[in-house]
Structures are given as C-alpha cells and as structure tokens.
OpenMM code with the backbone's topology and positions (N, CA, C; nanometers):
from openmm import Vec3, app, unit

residues = "MET VAL ILE LEU ALA LEU LEU VAL VAL MET VAL VAL VAL CYS PHE GLY LEU ALA GLY TYR GLY PHE GLY ARG LEU GLY ARG ILE GLY VAL ARG ARG ALA ASP ARG ARG THR ARG LEU ARG CYS ALA ALA ALA LEU ALA GLY ALA ALA ALA ALA ALA VAL TYR ALA TRP GLY LEU LEU ASN LEU GLY LEU ALA VAL LEU VAL THR ASP ASP SER GLY THR ASP ALA PHE PRO ALA ARG PRO CYS ARG THR ALA GLY ALA PRO GLU ALA ALA ALA ASP VAL VAL GLY GLN ARG VAL GLU TYR LEU PRO PRO ARG PHE VAL CYS LEU ARG GLN GLY GLY GLY SER TYR THR THR ASP ASP VAL SER ALA PHE VAL GLY PRO GLY VAL LEU GLY LEU MET ALA THR ALA ALA VAL CYS VAL PHE LEU ALA HIS ALA LYS PRO GLU THR SER THR ARG GLN ALA SER ALA GLY".split()
positions = [
    Vec3(-8.4012, -3.7320, -1.3266),
    Vec3(-8.3851, -3.8718, -1.3617),
    Vec3(-8.5000, -3.9146, -1.4354),
    Vec3(-8.6343, -3.8654, -1.3924),
    Vec3(-8.7417, -3.9004, -1.4647),
    Vec3(-8.7494, -3.8574, -1.6044),
    Vec3(-8.6969, -3.7439, -1.6182),
    Vec3(-8.6949, -3.6878, -1.7517),
    Vec3(-8.6185, -3.7721, -1.8576),
    Vec3(-8.5033, -3.8049, -1.8020),
    Vec3(-8.4003, -3.8863, -1.8839),
    Vec3(-8.4584, -4.0289, -1.9121),
    Vec3(-8.5316, -4.0822, -1.8114),
    Vec3(-8.5917, -4.2251, -1.8274),
    Vec3(-8.7027, -4.2044, -1.9415),
    Vec3(-8.7976, -4.0906, -1.9233),
    Vec3(-8.8925, -4.0761, -2.0255),
    Vec3(-8.8444, -4.0339, -2.1735),
    Vec3(-8.7369, -3.9727, -2.1708),
    Vec3(-8.6778, -3.9382, -2.2916),
    Vec3(-8.6268, -4.0651, -2.3680),
    Vec3(-8.5666, -4.1534, -2.2926),
    Vec3(-8.5138, -4.2849, -2.3519),
    Vec3(-8.6296, -4.3650, -2.3930),
    Vec3(-8.7334, -4.3766, -2.3194),
    Vec3(-8.8570, -4.4516, -2.3631),
    Vec3(-8.9183, -4.3940, -2.4887),
    Vec3(-8.9286, -4.2576, -2.4893),
    Vec3(-8.9996, -4.1924, -2.6182),
    Vec3(-8.9085, -4.2192, -2.7337),
    Vec3(-8.7798, -4.2250, -2.7283),
    Vec3(-8.6889, -4.2467, -2.8495),
    Vec3(-8.7083, -4.3833, -2.8822),
    Vec3(-8.7065, -4.4742, -2.8035),
    Vec3(-8.7326, -4.6313, -2.8298),
    Vec3(-8.8714, -4.6427, -2.8997),
    Vec3(-8.9755, -4.5750, -2.8434),
    Vec3(-9.1164, -4.5862, -2.8962),
    Vec3(-9.1198, -4.5308, -3.0439),
    Vec3(-9.0490, -4.4161, -3.0452),
    Vec3(-9.0472, -4.3564, -3.1786),
    Vec3(-8.9833, -4.4345, -3.2728),
    Vec3(-8.8749, -4.4878, -3.2538),
    Vec3(-8.8027, -4.5837, -3.3622),
    Vec3(-8.8874, -4.7137, -3.3854),
    Vec3(-8.9297, -4.7662, -3.2675),
    Vec3(-9.0145, -4.8864, -3.2960),
    Vec3(-9.1335, -4.8744, -3.3797),
    Vec3(-9.2108, -4.7594, -3.3509),
    Vec3(-9.3278, -4.7363, -3.4476),
    Vec3(-9.3027, -4.7046, -3.5717),
    Vec3(-9.1806, -4.6251, -3.6019),
    Vec3(-9.1447, -4.5923, -3.7335),
    Vec3(-9.1003, -4.7040, -3.8145),
    Vec3(-9.0284, -4.7867, -3.7407),
    Vec3(-8.9722, -4.9199, -3.8058),
    Vec3(-9.0889, -5.0041, -3.8451),
    Vec3(-9.1857, -5.0167, -3.7573),
    Vec3(-9.3030, -5.1025, -3.7980),
    Vec3(-9.3732, -5.0256, -3.9264),
    Vec3(-9.4093, -4.9004, -3.9031),
    Vec3(-9.4800, -4.8472, -4.0217),
    Vec3(-9.4081, -4.8516, -4.1471),
    Vec3(-9.2774, -4.8088, -4.1557),
    Vec3(-9.1980, -4.8112, -4.2790),
    Vec3(-9.1696, -4.9499, -4.3232),
    Vec3(-9.1445, -5.0252, -4.2289),
    Vec3(-9.1004, -5.1755, -4.2637),
    Vec3(-9.2168, -5.2486, -4.3180),
    Vec3(-9.3306, -5.2357, -4.2619),
    Vec3(-9.4516, -5.3118, -4.3140),
    Vec3(-9.4794, -5.2700, -4.4586),
    Vec3(-9.4828, -5.1289, -4.4744),
    Vec3(-9.5047, -5.0746, -4.6118),
    Vec3(-9.3975, -5.1105, -4.7132),
    Vec3(-9.2764, -5.1105, -4.6611),
    Vec3(-9.1706, -5.1526, -4.7542),
    Vec3(-9.1826, -5.2998, -4.7943),
    Vec3(-9.2194, -5.3977, -4.7105),
    Vec3(-9.2255, -5.5370, -4.7479),
    Vec3(-9.3360, -5.5552, -4.8456),
    Vec3(-9.4646, -5.4843, -4.8140),
    Vec3(-9.5652, -5.5070, -4.8991),
    Vec3(-9.5649, -5.4233, -5.0236),
    Vec3(-9.5261, -5.3005, -5.0109),
    Vec3(-9.5338, -5.2071, -5.1020),
    Vec3(-9.6631, -5.1144, -5.0863),
    Vec3(-9.6479, -4.9963, -5.1184),
    Vec3(-9.7623, -4.9110, -5.0853),
    Vec3(-9.8759, -4.9336, -5.1825),
    Vec3(-9.8534, -4.9588, -5.2974),
    Vec3(-9.9563, -4.9905, -5.3988),
    Vec3(-10.0217, -5.1166, -5.3940),
    Vec3(-9.9493, -5.2141, -5.3286),
    Vec3(-10.0113, -5.3514, -5.3157),
    Vec3(-10.0789, -5.3608, -5.1770),
    Vec3(-10.0594, -5.2700, -5.0873),
    Vec3(-10.1014, -5.2846, -4.9550),
    Vec3(-10.2602, -5.2547, -4.9537),
    Vec3(-10.3410, -5.3285, -4.8739),
    Vec3(-10.4844, -5.3095, -4.8612),
    Vec3(-10.5028, -5.1832, -4.7719),
    Vec3(-10.6366, -5.1600, -4.7596),
    Vec3(-10.6796, -5.0396, -4.6760),
    Vec3(-10.6312, -5.0541, -4.5294),
    Vec3(-10.6548, -5.1658, -4.4847),
    Vec3(-10.6326, -5.1905, -4.3387),
    Vec3(-10.4750, -5.1841, -4.3069),
    Vec3(-10.3961, -5.2365, -4.3952),
    Vec3(-10.2362, -5.2069, -4.3712),
    Vec3(-10.2010, -5.0773, -4.3792),
    Vec3(-10.2507, -4.9968, -4.4868),
    Vec3(-10.2219, -4.8536, -4.4983),
    Vec3(-10.2549, -4.7827, -4.3743),
    Vec3(-10.3753, -4.8023, -4.3268),
    Vec3(-10.4232, -4.7371, -4.2005),
    Vec3(-10.3389, -4.7647, -4.0839),
    Vec3(-10.3051, -4.8913, -4.0719),
    Vec3(-10.2215, -4.9346, -3.9491),
    Vec3(-10.0776, -4.8711, -3.9560),
    Vec3(-10.0360, -4.8655, -4.0829),
    Vec3(-9.9048, -4.8142, -4.0987),
    Vec3(-9.9154, -4.6500, -4.0652),
    Vec3(-10.0133, -4.6045, -4.1117),
    Vec3(-10.0408, -4.4501, -4.0824),
    Vec3(-10.0416, -4.4200, -3.9349),
    Vec3(-10.1215, -4.5150, -3.8721),
    Vec3(-10.1372, -4.4917, -3.7196),
    Vec3(-9.9997, -4.5068, -3.6509),
    Vec3(-9.9220, -4.6111, -3.6908),
    Vec3(-9.7847, -4.6194, -3.6347),
    Vec3(-9.6899, -4.4975, -3.6658),
    Vec3(-9.7007, -4.4462, -3.7803),
    Vec3(-9.6179, -4.3383, -3.8213),
    Vec3(-9.6594, -4.2147, -3.7416),
    Vec3(-9.7945, -4.1858, -3.7374),
    Vec3(-9.8577, -4.0785, -3.6479),
    Vec3(-9.8039, -4.0956, -3.4971),
    Vec3(-9.8131, -4.2008, -3.4429),
    Vec3(-9.7618, -4.2456, -3.3029),
    Vec3(-9.6138, -4.2165, -3.3006),
    Vec3(-9.5422, -4.2491, -3.3955),
    Vec3(-9.3961, -4.2243, -3.4048),
    Vec3(-9.3674, -4.0771, -3.3965),
    Vec3(-9.4415, -4.0069, -3.4721),
    Vec3(-9.4285, -3.8591, -3.4786),
    Vec3(-9.4652, -3.7963, -3.3531),
    Vec3(-9.5776, -3.8407, -3.2696),
    Vec3(-9.6281, -3.7958, -3.1548),
    Vec3(-9.5130, -3.8198, -3.0476),
    Vec3(-9.4448, -3.9308, -3.0555),
    Vec3(-9.3348, -3.9697, -2.9603),
    Vec3(-9.2211, -3.8789, -2.9891),
    Vec3(-9.1903, -3.8404, -3.1044),
    Vec3(-9.0851, -3.7481, -3.1493),
    Vec3(-9.0966, -3.6072, -3.0959),
    Vec3(-9.2179, -3.5646, -3.1096),
    Vec3(-9.2529, -3.4264, -3.0599),
    Vec3(-9.2503, -3.4220, -2.9028),
    Vec3(-9.3006, -3.5270, -2.8394),
    Vec3(-9.2936, -3.5335, -2.7016),
    Vec3(-9.1619, -3.5475, -2.6507),
    Vec3(-9.0690, -3.6161, -2.7142),
    Vec3(-8.9233, -3.6291, -2.6783),
    Vec3(-8.8629, -3.4917, -2.6894),
    Vec3(-8.9025, -3.4237, -2.8064),
    Vec3(-8.8427, -3.2947, -2.8267),
    Vec3(-8.8722, -3.1921, -2.7009),
    Vec3(-8.9983, -3.2076, -2.6664),
    Vec3(-9.0263, -3.1296, -2.5397),
    Vec3(-8.9677, -3.1534, -2.4156),
    Vec3(-8.9533, -3.2949, -2.4023),
    Vec3(-8.8819, -3.3467, -2.2797),
    Vec3(-8.7288, -3.3047, -2.2827),
    Vec3(-8.6693, -3.3060, -2.4075),
    Vec3(-8.5290, -3.2633, -2.4247),
    Vec3(-8.5147, -3.1182, -2.3851),
    Vec3(-8.6092, -3.0311, -2.4131),
    Vec3(-8.6078, -2.8940, -2.3872),
    Vec3(-8.6220, -2.8645, -2.2366),
    Vec3(-8.7176, -2.9531, -2.1837),
    Vec3(-8.7477, -2.9411, -2.0365),
    Vec3(-8.6298, -2.9822, -1.9546),
    Vec3(-8.5643, -3.0864, -2.0060),
    Vec3(-8.4333, -3.1458, -1.9333),
    Vec3(-8.3380, -3.0333, -1.9252),
    Vec3(-8.3146, -2.9583, -2.0445),
    Vec3(-8.1991, -2.8564, -2.0501),
    Vec3(-8.2401, -2.7395, -1.9579),
    Vec3(-8.3725, -2.7017, -1.9444),
    Vec3(-8.4126, -2.6140, -1.8468),
    Vec3(-8.3901, -2.6455, -1.7108),
    Vec3(-8.4140, -2.7757, -1.6789),
    Vec3(-8.3874, -2.8152, -1.5299),
    Vec3(-8.2326, -2.8292, -1.5202),
    Vec3(-8.1617, -2.8697, -1.6066),
    Vec3(-8.0047, -2.8733, -1.6060),
    Vec3(-7.9674, -2.7252, -1.5884),
    Vec3(-8.0055, -2.6283, -1.6508),
    Vec3(-7.9588, -2.4864, -1.6271),
    Vec3(-7.9941, -2.4539, -1.4841),
    Vec3(-8.1145, -2.4858, -1.4461),
    Vec3(-8.1671, -2.4457, -1.2927),
    Vec3(-8.0674, -2.5208, -1.1957),
    Vec3(-8.0425, -2.6571, -1.2243),
    Vec3(-7.9477, -2.7048, -1.1132),
    Vec3(-7.8047, -2.6683, -1.1235),
    Vec3(-7.7531, -2.6278, -1.2440),
    Vec3(-7.6099, -2.5729, -1.2413),
    Vec3(-7.6041, -2.4219, -1.2248),
    Vec3(-7.6987, -2.3498, -1.1675),
    Vec3(-7.6870, -2.2105, -1.1530),
    Vec3(-7.5845, -2.1676, -1.0408),
    Vec3(-7.5656, -2.2464, -0.9462),
    Vec3(-7.4757, -2.2197, -0.8429),
    Vec3(-7.5164, -2.0972, -0.7582),
    Vec3(-7.4378, -1.9942, -0.7428),
    Vec3(-7.4756, -1.8678, -0.6619),
    Vec3(-7.5813, -1.7911, -0.7428),
    Vec3(-7.6059, -1.8132, -0.8695),
    Vec3(-7.7003, -1.7351, -0.9291),
    Vec3(-7.8198, -1.8172, -0.9554),
    Vec3(-7.8620, -1.8939, -0.8517),
    Vec3(-7.9692, -1.9793, -0.8589),
    Vec3(-8.0937, -1.9355, -0.8261),
    Vec3(-8.1159, -1.8145, -0.7655),
    Vec3(-8.2429, -1.7633, -0.7292),
    Vec3(-8.2794, -1.6249, -0.7838),
    Vec3(-8.3774, -1.6037, -0.8520),
    Vec3(-8.4777, -1.7036, -0.9011),
    Vec3(-8.4153, -1.7791, -1.0290),
    Vec3(-8.4592, -1.8886, -1.0540),
    Vec3(-8.4156, -1.9815, -1.1434),
    Vec3(-8.3987, -1.9131, -1.2836),
    Vec3(-8.2893, -1.9472, -1.3521),
    Vec3(-8.2594, -1.8806, -1.4860),
    Vec3(-8.3834, -1.9002, -1.5876),
    Vec3(-8.4337, -2.0192, -1.5983),
    Vec3(-8.5574, -2.0185, -1.6898),
    Vec3(-8.6831, -1.9149, -1.6570),
    Vec3(-8.6897, -1.8830, -1.5215),
    Vec3(-8.7899, -1.7946, -1.4814),
    Vec3(-8.7609, -1.6514, -1.5114),
    Vec3(-8.6478, -1.6155, -1.5439),
    Vec3(-8.6190, -1.4817, -1.5666),
    Vec3(-8.6530, -1.4434, -1.7217),
    Vec3(-8.7347, -1.3502, -1.7444),
    Vec3(-8.7703, -1.3121, -1.8765),
    Vec3(-8.7000, -1.1961, -1.9167),
    Vec3(-8.6678, -1.1938, -2.0353),
    Vec3(-8.5758, -1.0831, -2.1035),
    Vec3(-8.6707, -0.9555, -2.0960),
    Vec3(-8.7964, -0.9699, -2.1415),
    Vec3(-8.8848, -0.8601, -2.1569),
    Vec3(-8.9194, -0.7990, -2.0317),
    Vec3(-8.9443, -0.8736, -1.9323),
    Vec3(-9.0119, -0.8210, -1.8126),
    Vec3(-8.9269, -0.8786, -1.6848),
    Vec3(-8.8105, -0.8208, -1.6458),
    Vec3(-8.7334, -0.8651, -1.5380),
    Vec3(-8.8130, -0.8564, -1.3961),
    Vec3(-8.8973, -0.7684, -1.3901),
    Vec3(-8.9814, -0.7589, -1.2694),
    Vec3(-9.0821, -0.8761, -1.2508),
    Vec3(-9.0985, -0.9611, -1.3570),
    Vec3(-9.1839, -1.0890, -1.3355),
    Vec3(-9.1207, -1.1787, -1.2457),
    Vec3(-8.9827, -1.1884, -1.2595),
    Vec3(-8.9207, -1.2877, -1.1699),
    Vec3(-8.8919, -1.2405, -1.0219),
    Vec3(-8.9276, -1.1200, -0.9968),
    Vec3(-8.8878, -1.0756, -0.8572),
    Vec3(-8.9717, -1.1451, -0.7519),
    Vec3(-9.0865, -1.1857, -0.7755),
    Vec3(-9.1596, -1.2575, -0.6770),
    Vec3(-9.1795, -1.4114, -0.6975),
    Vec3(-9.0826, -1.4526, -0.7677),
    Vec3(-9.0756, -1.6074, -0.7980),
    Vec3(-9.0171, -1.6713, -0.6574),
    Vec3(-9.1091, -1.7827, -0.6107),
    Vec3(-9.0491, -1.8488, -0.4861),
    Vec3(-9.0171, -1.9851, -0.5119),
    Vec3(-9.0488, -2.0326, -0.6384),
    Vec3(-9.0054, -2.1766, -0.6692),
    Vec3(-9.0458, -2.2202, -0.8130),
    Vec3(-9.0044, -2.3384, -0.8417),
    Vec3(-9.0479, -2.3817, -0.9790),
    Vec3(-9.0997, -2.5238, -0.9626),
    Vec3(-9.1579, -2.5655, -1.0642),
    Vec3(-9.2005, -2.7049, -1.0719),
    Vec3(-9.1854, -2.7563, -1.2183),
    Vec3(-9.1710, -2.8962, -1.2369),
    Vec3(-9.1721, -2.9484, -1.3619),
    Vec3(-9.3054, -3.0222, -1.3961),
    Vec3(-9.3664, -2.9964, -1.5109),
    Vec3(-9.4736, -3.0757, -1.5365),
    Vec3(-9.4498, -3.1500, -1.6599),
    Vec3(-9.5054, -3.2854, -1.6629),
    Vec3(-9.4809, -3.3668, -1.7744),
    Vec3(-9.5897, -3.3919, -1.8855),
    Vec3(-9.7077, -3.3470, -1.8494),
    Vec3(-9.8242, -3.3513, -1.9468),
    Vec3(-9.8907, -3.2318, -1.9422),
    Vec3(-9.8821, -3.1409, -2.0471),
    Vec3(-9.7662, -3.1456, -2.1348),
    Vec3(-9.6362, -3.1002, -2.0672),
    Vec3(-9.5142, -3.1270, -2.1281),
    Vec3(-9.3935, -3.0911, -2.0665),
    Vec3(-9.3838, -2.9434, -2.0582),
    Vec3(-9.3776, -2.8888, -1.9451),
    Vec3(-9.3343, -2.7529, -1.9152),
    Vec3(-9.2717, -2.7219, -1.8021),
    Vec3(-9.2052, -2.6093, -1.7872),
    Vec3(-9.1328, -2.5495, -1.6707),
    Vec3(-9.2190, -2.4332, -1.6185),
    Vec3(-9.2648, -2.4483, -1.4914),
    Vec3(-9.3580, -2.3691, -1.4383),
    Vec3(-9.2944, -2.2880, -1.3083),
    Vec3(-9.2943, -2.1550, -1.3138),
    Vec3(-9.2383, -2.0888, -1.2091),
    Vec3(-9.3558, -2.0327, -1.1106),
    Vec3(-9.3402, -2.0635, -0.9897),
    Vec3(-9.4374, -2.0278, -0.8897),
    Vec3(-9.4152, -1.8999, -0.8308),
    Vec3(-9.5187, -1.8152, -0.8157),
    Vec3(-9.5043, -1.6745, -0.7664),
    Vec3(-9.5452, -1.6760, -0.6116),
    Vec3(-9.5080, -1.5660, -0.5453),
    Vec3(-9.5267, -1.5625, -0.4145),
    Vec3(-9.6789, -1.5533, -0.3819),
    Vec3(-9.7642, -1.4908, -0.4605),
    Vec3(-9.9071, -1.4583, -0.4276),
    Vec3(-9.9913, -1.5810, -0.4653),
    Vec3(-9.9308, -1.6993, -0.5066),
    Vec3(-9.9939, -1.8185, -0.5326),
    Vec3(-10.0160, -1.8325, -0.6855),
    Vec3(-9.9902, -1.7489, -0.7681),
    Vec3(-9.9964, -1.7664, -0.9068),
    Vec3(-9.8801, -1.8355, -0.9614),
    Vec3(-9.8831, -1.8510, -1.0952),
    Vec3(-9.7671, -1.9199, -1.1637),
    Vec3(-9.7686, -1.8774, -1.3175),
    Vec3(-9.6545, -1.9008, -1.3754),
    Vec3(-9.6400, -1.8732, -1.5142),
    Vec3(-9.5667, -1.9750, -1.5696),
    Vec3(-9.5846, -2.0171, -1.7050),
    Vec3(-9.4994, -2.1071, -1.7739),
    Vec3(-9.3868, -2.0480, -1.8602),
    Vec3(-9.2772, -2.0913, -1.8469),
    Vec3(-9.1655, -2.0326, -1.9349),
    Vec3(-9.1728, -2.0819, -2.0742),
    Vec3(-9.1063, -2.0149, -2.1604),
    Vec3(-9.1007, -2.0630, -2.3035),
    Vec3(-8.9891, -2.1480, -2.3369),
    Vec3(-8.9299, -2.2269, -2.2424),
    Vec3(-8.8178, -2.3173, -2.2646),
    Vec3(-8.8701, -2.4210, -2.3580),
    Vec3(-8.9894, -2.4780, -2.3288),
    Vec3(-9.0483, -2.5774, -2.4120),
    Vec3(-9.1362, -2.5104, -2.5145),
    Vec3(-9.1325, -2.5496, -2.6234),
    Vec3(-9.2065, -2.4846, -2.7366),
    Vec3(-9.3602, -2.5118, -2.7105),
    Vec3(-9.4407, -2.4010, -2.7392),
    Vec3(-9.5889, -2.4143, -2.7121),
    Vec3(-9.6478, -2.5194, -2.7958),
    Vec3(-9.5925, -2.5610, -2.9081),
    Vec3(-9.6586, -2.6557, -2.9994),
    Vec3(-9.6541, -2.8078, -2.9570),
    Vec3(-9.5710, -2.8287, -2.8519),
    Vec3(-9.5540, -2.9623, -2.8042),
    Vec3(-9.6861, -3.0312, -2.7567),
    Vec3(-9.7555, -2.9711, -2.6614),
    Vec3(-9.8864, -3.0194, -2.6069),
    Vec3(-9.9766, -3.0499, -2.7158),
    Vec3(-10.0298, -2.9407, -2.7995),
    Vec3(-10.1207, -2.9603, -2.8907),
    Vec3(-10.0735, -3.0533, -3.0054),
    Vec3(-9.9424, -3.0445, -3.0351),
    Vec3(-9.8903, -3.1376, -3.1452),
    Vec3(-9.9007, -3.2845, -3.1029),
    Vec3(-9.8612, -3.3163, -2.9790),
    Vec3(-9.8729, -3.4597, -2.9409),
    Vec3(-10.0183, -3.4990, -2.9362),
    Vec3(-10.1086, -3.4190, -2.8893),
    Vec3(-10.2490, -3.4496, -2.8822),
    Vec3(-10.2944, -3.4624, -3.0290),
    Vec3(-10.2708, -3.3769, -3.1201),
    Vec3(-10.3199, -3.3917, -3.2533),
    Vec3(-10.2789, -3.5229, -3.3103),
    Vec3(-10.1500, -3.5440, -3.3074),
    Vec3(-10.0954, -3.6752, -3.3577),
    Vec3(-10.1473, -3.8003, -3.2903),
    Vec3(-10.1679, -3.8078, -3.1686),
    Vec3(-10.2210, -3.9105, -3.1048),
    Vec3(-10.3706, -3.9317, -3.1535),
    Vec3(-10.4486, -3.8232, -3.1611),
    Vec3(-10.5848, -3.8392, -3.2181),
    Vec3(-10.5784, -3.8952, -3.3569),
    Vec3(-10.4854, -3.8400, -3.4348),
    Vec3(-10.4730, -3.9000, -3.5750),
    Vec3(-10.4480, -4.0491, -3.5680),
    Vec3(-10.3616, -4.0941, -3.4866),
    Vec3(-10.3212, -4.2297, -3.4783),
    Vec3(-10.4515, -4.3105, -3.4304),
    Vec3(-10.5160, -4.2540, -3.3353),
    Vec3(-10.6447, -4.3286, -3.2836),
    Vec3(-10.7391, -4.3365, -3.3935),
    Vec3(-10.7753, -4.2339, -3.4753),
    Vec3(-10.8601, -4.2357, -3.5884),
    Vec3(-10.8237, -4.3442, -3.6829),
    Vec3(-10.6983, -4.3400, -3.7143),
    Vec3(-10.6472, -4.4492, -3.8150),
    Vec3(-10.6589, -4.5922, -3.7713),
    Vec3(-10.6318, -4.6039, -3.6471),
    Vec3(-10.6637, -4.7437, -3.5868),
    Vec3(-10.8177, -4.7788, -3.5756),
    Vec3(-10.8970, -4.6772, -3.5518),
    Vec3(-11.0393, -4.7077, -3.5536),
    Vec3(-11.0835, -4.7376, -3.6896),
    Vec3(-11.0423, -4.6672, -3.7966),
    Vec3(-11.0848, -4.6872, -3.9268),
    Vec3(-11.0274, -4.8300, -3.9743),
    Vec3(-10.9108, -4.8511, -3.9337),
    Vec3(-10.8486, -4.9761, -3.9786),
    Vec3(-10.9258, -5.1042, -3.9333),
    Vec3(-10.9892, -5.0931, -3.8167),
    Vec3(-11.0781, -5.2003, -3.7755),
    Vec3(-11.2234, -5.1966, -3.8091),
    Vec3(-11.2677, -5.0797, -3.8750),
    Vec3(-11.3953, -5.0715, -3.8928),
    Vec3(-11.4356, -5.1510, -4.0298),
    Vec3(-11.5399, -5.2096, -4.0307),
    Vec3(-11.5941, -5.2759, -4.1602),
    Vec3(-11.6208, -5.1900, -4.2606),
    Vec3(-11.5676, -5.2078, -4.3839),
    Vec3(-11.5996, -5.1198, -4.4967),
    Vec3(-11.7608, -5.1384, -4.5368),
    Vec3(-11.8258, -5.0292, -4.5927),
    Vec3(-11.9677, -5.0434, -4.6254),
    Vec3(-11.9885, -5.1153, -4.7519),
    Vec3(-11.8937, -5.1271, -4.8435),
    Vec3(-11.9202, -5.1842, -4.9694),
    Vec3(-11.9484, -5.3185, -4.9704),
    Vec3(-11.9108, -5.4011, -4.8618),
    Vec3(-11.9666, -5.5368, -4.8530),
    Vec3(-12.1074, -5.5582, -4.8167),
    Vec3(-12.1619, -5.4537, -4.7390),
    Vec3(-12.3155, -5.4702, -4.7023),
    Vec3(-12.3924, -5.4244, -4.8271),
    Vec3(-12.3417, -5.3306, -4.9078),
    Vec3(-12.4216, -5.2778, -5.0134),
    Vec3(-12.4293, -5.3915, -5.1262),
    Vec3(-12.3201, -5.4714, -5.1481),
    Vec3(-12.3132, -5.5723, -5.2477),
    Vec3(-12.4049, -5.6901, -5.2058),
    Vec3(-12.3968, -5.7074, -5.0738),
    Vec3(-12.4812, -5.8210, -5.0312),
    Vec3(-12.6423, -5.7851, -5.0435),
    Vec3(-12.6697, -5.6607, -5.0232),
    Vec3(-12.8252, -5.6224, -5.0316),
    Vec3(-12.8565, -5.6033, -5.1798),
    Vec3(-12.7627, -5.5723, -5.2658),
    Vec3(-12.8034, -5.5454, -5.4085),
    Vec3(-12.8196, -5.6849, -5.4913),
    Vec3(-12.7523, -5.7896, -5.4344),
    Vec3(-12.7581, -5.9144, -5.5041),
    Vec3(-12.8742, -6.0001, -5.4696),
] * unit.nanometer
topology = app.Topology()
chain = topology.addChain("A")
for resn in residues:
    res = topology.addResidue(resn, chain)
    for name in ("N", "CA", "C"):
        topology.addAtom(name, app.Element.getBySymbol(name[0]), res)
C-alpha cells in the first residue's frame, strides 16, 4: 500500500514540476526568458525527471512485491530472490524486505547476509541522486547574484 501511495505522489509531482517548467518557458519564450527563469525551469524539469525515475523504480518494486504476494504454494523462497544463474543462492533465503531509498527488493540469508535482486534497475538510485543534485544546483544558481553587476559598479 505504501508503494502505491508513493507511486501516485511521484506521478503528481512529476507532472506538476514538468507543467511548471514547460508552462513557464512556453508563456515567456526561451529566448526572452532571463537567466533566473531559465534556471528555475531547468530545476523544475530536473526535479520532474528525478520523480519519474523514482516512480519507475517504485513501479518495478511494486511488481516484485506483487509477484511475491501472489506466489501461493510456490512462495518460498520468494520468486524475485531466485536467480537464474545461481539457483543455490536462493537455498538459504529466510525472508525478504523492501527498501524505499533507493527502491530495491532485498533477500535476507540465513547467515545474516543479504543481497539485492535486479527487479529494480541499478540506475534508479544514482539517477535520482544525480537529477536532484542538478535541480539543487540550478536553484542555487538561480538565486545567486551575477558578478557582472559588481564589476560594472566598481569600473564606473
């Protein structure tokens, strides 16, 4: 249920930020927009992309949980924990857990170790982090004062 709620929130955030970024640039025009507006729109679009990538990870995670819940008599070990290349890896699985930051399906082993399945793409965590960092840099640069005004004041 948490995955579904987060997925809905991420989709709303994605469309909201994309609507702001594209809408603002569409009203003003890319060529007529000043530096601050361009950077704010770039931050909104990077945030929308981060929300989309995170939603993609949540969707894949939700599908893995759904497969686990619908396994019936074939429920142990969980289907996502079974790897095609190494069936012996799932032999000592005693449980599973879902992690949300970054989204991943973790299989717990009997000896205390764990491993992550490949149901959620490996690019989701770094992709979200990189896009959020890009958005943060754009917001910071949008609010920074340009140096040209101080040079002109000291030159005159």
